[in-house]
N, C-alpha and C positions, 0 to 999 in steps of 0.2 A: 939390269937385273933388279936392283933395289928400287928402281923407279917403278917397275911393274908391280912390285909387292905393295907399294904404298897406294897404288891405284885400285887394289882389290877390296871390294865392299861385301861383307857377309849378308846374306839374304835370309829373311824369316818367313816361314810359311804362314800366311795370314789366318788360314782356317784353324790351325792348331792354337793359336793365341786366343782366338775368339771362343774356341771350344773350352779351353781351360777357364777363361773368364766367365763363360756361361755356367760351368759347373760350380764355380765359387759363388756366383750370384744365386744359383738355385739352392745351394746349401745354406747360404745366408738367409734367403727368403723362407726356406723350410724351418730354420731355427726361429725366425721371427714369427712365422705362422704358428709353430708349436708353442712358443712362449705366449703368444696372444690367446691361443686356445686354452692353455692351462690356466692362465691367470685371469682371463676375462670370461670365457665361455664356461669352463668347468674347473673352478679353483678348489672345489670341495675335496677332491681326492688328495691333493697335496696338503691341504689343511688337516685332513684326517690323519695322514701319515705323520705330519709334524706333531699333532696332538698325541698320537700314540707314543711318540718318543719323548715328549717333553711335558705333557699335561698329566697331572696327578690329582686324585681326590682323596682326602683323608676324612674319615667319618668320626664324628663325636657321638658315640652311642649312649643312650640313657637306659638305665635299668627300669624294668616295669615297676609301677607303684605297688605298694603293699595293700593288703586287705586286712582290716582289723575289726574286732567286734566293738560293741558300744563302750567297752571299758578299756580299749586300747590293746587287747590281747591279739597277737598276730595270728591270722588265719591263713595268709599266703604271703610269702616273701620271695625275693629273687636272690639267689646266691651265685657268686662268681664261679664259672667253670671255664674249661678250654675245649676247643674243637681241634681235632687232628686232621690236617689236610695235606695233600701232596701236589707237587708240580711235576707231572710226568716228564716234561721236557728236561728238567734239571736232573731227574732220576736217571734218565737214559744217557744224557750227555756225560754224567759223572760215573757211569757204570756202577750206580749205587746198589744194584741187585746182587753184586758180587759179595756184599757184606751179609753173608748167609746168617751168621749168628745174630747180627743186629736185627734183621727182619724177623727172625724167630722170637727174639725177645719182645719185639713190638707186638707180634701176634699173641704172645702169651699174656702180656699185660692187658691187652684188649679182649682176651678170651675169644679169639677168632682164629680161623685157619689161615696159616701163612700163605698158602698158595692162592687162596681167595683174595687176600689183600694185594698180592703181587699182580694178579690178573686184573684187578680193578684199576690199579695204578698204570699198568702198561697196555691197557686195552686200546688207548689212543695216545700214542707218544707225543703228539703235537699239542695236546691240551695243556692248559696252564693251571687248572684247578680241578681237584677231585677230592671229595670228602672221604676220609678214612674212618673216622668215628666222631660222633657228635657228643658234646657235653660230658667230657671226662673230668674226673676230680682233679684238684690241684696237685695231689700227690702223684697220680698217674701221669699228669702232664709234665711234672718235673722229671720223672723217670724217663719219659720219652724224649725229652729235651737232651738229656745226658747221653742218649744213644747216638746223637749227632749223625743221623742218616741223611745224606744229601737229598734235598727235594722233599723232605718231610718237615712240616712246619706246624706251629700252634697259633690259634687265634682266640682272643678273649671273647667269651659270650656269657650269658647268664642262664640259670635254670630255676624254674619255679619249685618251691618247696612248701609243703602244707603241714605245719606243725600239728594241727588238729586231726589230721588223718581222716579216717572214715567217719568220725563224728559229725563233721560239717561238710562232707564231700559233696552232697547233693546241692547244698546252698552255694558254696564257693565255686564248685566246678573245677575245671583244670584247663591248661593250655597245651598246645602241641609242641613239637620239638623246635619250632621257629618262634616260640613264645607268643603265639596268637591264641586268644581265648576261644574255646570251642564248646564249653558247657558252663552252666550256672552264671553267677555274676561276673565271672572272668570273661564270658562272652558278651553279656548284656552291656557291660561298661568297659569293653576292650579299648575303645579309643581314649577314654579318660585315663585308663591305667597305663596306656602305652606311651603317651606323649609323642614327641617328634624328635628324631635324631638330627643333630647338627652336622654340617659338612663344610669343608674348605677346599675349594678348587684353586690350584696353584700351578705355576710352570717352573720347571727345573732345567738347569743346563746340563751339558754332557757329563759333568763331574758330580751331578746329583744335588747341586746347591739350589736352594729355592730362590728364584729371581723375581717372581711376580705372583701376587695373590689376586686371583681373578674374581672369586666369589667367596664370601664368608657368611654362612647361614648359621645363626645361633640355634642351639637345641631348645626345644620346649619341654621343660621337665614334666614328668608324669605326676598325677595326683594320687594320693592315698585315698582309699575308699573305706568309709566307716559304716559298717552294717548295724542294723538295729538288733542283731543277734546278741544275746548275753551268753557267752560261751560256757559259763557255769551251769545255766539252765539247760543249754543245748546238750552238754555232756550228761547231765542227770536224766534228761528225757530219753536220750539215746540208750543209756544203760538200762533204764526200766523197760523201754520198748524192745530192745534186743532180747532181754531176759524173758519177756512175755511171749514173743514170737517163738522162741525156742521151747518154752514150757508148754504152750498150747499147740505146738506143732503146726503153727500157722505158716502160710506161704509168704506173707509179708505184713507190714504194719506201718502206720504213720502217726506222728504226734505233732500238733501245732499248738504253740503257746503265744497268745497275743495280748498286748496291752490295750484294754478296752477304750481308753481315753485318746490315745494317739494313733491307734491302728498299727503300731510298730510290732513286727513279729519278733518275739524274744527267743523262740526256738522253733525249728522246723526240721524234723528228723524222719528218716525212713530206715526200715530194716527189711531185707538185708542191704548193706551198704558196700562200699569198696574203698580200697586204699588209693587215693589219687597220686601218691608218690611212686607207686608201682602198679601200673594197670595191665601188665602183661598177663595174658590168660584169663582176664576178667570178662565174663559174659556181658555183652552189650546191654542187655535189659537191666543190669544192675545200675547203669548210669542214669536211668529214668528217675526223675524226682516225683515219686508216686503221690506225694501230698498235693501236687498241683496238676498232675496229668491224669491220674486215675479217678474215676467218679463211680459212685455207688448210689443205690437207692438208700436214702438216709433213714428210712423206716420211722420208728416212733420218735426219733429225735426231732421231727418236725411237728409233732402233735402240739407242742406249746405254741407254734406259729398259728395253727388253726384256732386254738383257744383265744389267742391274742386278737386274731382277725374278728372273731365273733364279738369280743368285748369292744373292740374298736368301732365296729359297725353299730353296736348298741342293741343287738338282738338278745344279748344276755348281759347280766351283771356278774361281778366276781362271786356273789353268793347265790346265783341262780341254781336251781335243782333241775336236772335233766332225767327224765324217766327212760331208762334203757330196756325196760321189760318188753317182750319176754326174753331178751338176750339175743335176738336175731331179727332180721328184716330182709325183705327182698326189694331190690332196686332193678327194675327191668327183669331180666332173666337171671340175675346174679344174686348171691346171698352175702349179706354182711352179718357177722356174728361175733360174740365174745365167747370165751371158753365156758362161761357159766352165766346165768341170769343174775346180773348185779343190781337190778332194780333201779331205785332212784339214786342218782349220783350228783354230787356237786362238781364243779369244774375241777377243783383240786382232786377229788376222787377219780375223775376221768383220767387225769394225768398220772396219778399214783398207780392206778390199776391198768393204765394204758388201754383204756376201753375203746375198741373200734366203733362200737355202737354209739357211745357218747360223742366221739370225735366226729363221726358221720353226721349226727344230728346238729352239731355245732356248725359244720361246714354248710349243710343244707339250709341253715337258718339265715344265711346272708345271700345276696344276689351273686350269681355265678361270676359276673365280670369283676365285682368287688373282690371276691376271693382270689381270682386269678391275678388281678393287678397287684394285690398285696404280696403274692408269691414272687412276682417279678420285682416289686419294690424291695423285697428282702434280699435280693441279689442273686436269685437262682436263675440260671440261664445267661449269666454275664460274668466277665472276668472280674477279679477282685481289685485290680489296679496295681498288683505287686510288680508286674512288669517282667517276670522271669520267663525265659524261653520255654515254650511247650505248655503253658498254662491252658487248661481246658475250661470252657464256660459251662461244662456240664450239660444237662438236658432239661429243658422246661418248654414244653410244647406251646406254641402260640397259634392256636387254631380257634375257629369260631364255634365248632360243634363239640360239645362235651356232654356225655350222658351223666345221669345222676350217679351211677356207679363209678364212673371215672373220677368225678369230683370227690366221691367218698374215699376212693383209694388214694387220691392226691392228698387228702387230709391226713392220712396215716403215714405219708412219706413214700408212697409207691407211685409209679408213673412219672416220677421226677428223679433226676440223678444229680448229685453234687459232689464236688471234691472236698476233702477235709478242710482245705483253706476256705472254701465258700461257707462251710458249716461254722468255722471259727468266726468268720465275719458276722454271720447272723447272730450268734450268741453274744458277740461283742456289742452288737446293736441293742440286744435285750439289756445287757449290763450298763449300756451307756444312755439309758432313758429313752430308747427308741430312735436314736440317731445313728444312721449308717455311715461309717467312715471307710475310705479306701484303705486297704492294707498296704504296708510298705516294708521292704527289706532294708531300707536305708535309714540310718538314724537321722531324725529331724523331720521326717515326713515325706509325702509325695507331692512333687511340684507339677505333675502331669495335669494339663488343663482339662482333660477329659475325666480322669479318675481322682483328681486332687481335691475335689469339693465334697464336703459332707452333706448329708441329706436326712431330714427327719422323715421317717417312714411310719412311726407309731407315736401316739401321744405319751407323754411322760406318765400320766396317771394309769394308763392301761398296762404299761410295762411294770410300773410299780406294783400293781395288783398281781401281776404274774409271778414276780420273783419269789414271794413266800410259797406259792404253789410248787415251784421247782424245788424249793427247800424241803417241802413235804415229801416230794418224790424220793429225795435222797434219804431222808430220815426214816420214812415208813416202808420204802420199797427197795432201796439200793444202799444198804449199810456199808458195802465195800467201797463206796465212793466218798464216805465221810472223811473229813480232815480234822484232826484233833485241834481244838481251840478256835476253829473258824466255822462260820456259817457258810454252807455250800449249797448251791442249787444246780440242778442239772437234769438230764433225761437220757435214758438208755435207748438203744435201738438195735434190733436184730433183724436183718434183712436176708432173704434168700437171693443169691446172685442170679441175675437174668442171663439166659443163654439164648441162642437162636431158636425162635419158635416158642419161647416160654421161660420157665424157671428150671434151674438145675437142682443139684443136691448140696451145693456149697453155701456157706453162710458168711455174713460179715457182721462182726460185733462192734458196736459203736457206743461211745459215751461222750456227751458234750456238756460242759458245765462252767459255772462262773463262781468266783469267790473274791473277797468276803462279801456276803450279801448286804451287810450294813453300809458298806461303801465299796462297790465292785471295782476291782482293779485288773483281774486277769480272766481270760477265757481260755479254756483248754479243751481240745478235741482229740480223742484217741480212736483209732480205727485198727482193728485186728482182722485181717483179711484171711478167710478160709481156715479157721482153726480146725485142727485135725483130730482133736481128742473128743471126749464125751462132753466137755464144756464148750459152748459156742454162743451163749447169750451175751449181749453187751454188758449186762450187770455182773457177769461172771468173768469175762476175759478182758474187757476194756476198763470197767470201773476201778479195779485195783490199781491199774497203771495211772489212771487219772488222779486217784487219791495221792499216790506217792509223788507224782510230778508236781501237782498243785501244792502239796505240803512243802516240798523242797523249794519251789519257786517263790512262794510267799515268804519263807524264811530267808532265802538268799537276798531278796529285795527289801528285807526288814519291814515288811508290812505287818502292822500290829494286829494281833487277834482281836476279833470283835466279840462283844458280849453275846453269850449263848442265849438264844431265844428260839424256841421251836416254831415251825410254821403253823402248827395247830394253835399255839398261843396267839400268834399274830392275827390269824384269821378270826379267832375268838374275840380279840380286841376290836377288830374292825366291825364285827357283827354287833358288839355292844354299842360301839359308836353310832352305827347305823340305826339301831333301835332308839 
């Protein structure tokens, strides 16, 4: 019995063994293939998943640079604020919505509807970031922090603040909620003011410890921007302009004050303006910088240019007498006339009485192309070089055919349109001895290769002869433009606004002038658009503003008064010398 038992040998079914062996081999080969596929053919997915769990980026944000005036007074600064944001996933997982009183307190401090906030946070529970409110004050942020609502967090940001408010709003402009410049110099110099944020990419372990720094990019600090604006003169000009627009029931107005030697703009204001710190419910048209975007027919303010062109060509001298009798003339089928027959007039008298007849004869005394070229040389039909967004080149037609009547109207400042800024540059050229310089809003000048170069457009002798004529205009015809203690030269302008198909019923009153004439320093242009009262002439609505702005600016800059000497005396002296 035992013998038989020892002789028994268990048998194994071969196919079962090989089946199990094959399954093991297939599983092993599948794992190898999957491993090779993941690591060799398509490794990015695992890397991405690993990075999501371990890779972090910390930003080193820089505040936007400040904008200051030429004396260092702040016009735009960045102040620290906080942004309230939510992590919907954390809110849902912690049942944070059950804290009804806390959510109501959050809504109250943000002045929002509590149901609206909850709906925004819970609209997509899988999201990890939702804005609740941007740019809240530190006090509000501290209150929200103390509520300790799960999933509600704070993040540091900065907000732009404009200390000068509406006074410098059109020049400085403003930024949007993401601190990107969208108007004024904030937009033009956005990159310079923004700088570049730094960042650090690092890897952390499961416990949150930093184990590897992968990339460390240093931040590029922003630069502060120094404008040519003198905020004292800016405030004075705005106050005077705002009062005039209201007093004369005008729709708008602009004032430009320029340094005639450097081309720096010391003041550029418009009325109505807006508060850049609170733009809610502000009409969009108020954001427009009218001094650079709106153009008008400058009217009689360009008659000095016509007189200067005639003297420059040599068809007349400063003491030439022009016969304007009988006070009217026909050019083609159109009539040119003065209100009365003024007879024989000197060039000074032509400007003092703003004679259309005299100006026409001066214009027709020079070749057509010479006249047109000088208008273009004076800067009409081109930008001033200031570089602000939205600047208009105005209108100056460049065509081959001009009738004599068109040339006559051009000589009075009709058929051409200019911005207040262009007019300021032209009068700066007169004050600067016939040298045209680009205007700049940046202290220190314009480095633009196109607009940065100065250009002589008139001889020094011709402009020197013109200045006492402009002084006579003020002394004999526009007493409201006088400035006590200073010799002032300038010219009024009153133009009917053009409409589709001709001219309408609205006026523009202008005055452009320079001072002190013994050594010109400043050019000031005042435009009062659509005055609504009985007074609408430039000498009535714009000249008083010019006088007060020029007087204040000269005193603020400590420019010494010059010795009083009337234009009539100067012309008399020249006549004696000539004899």
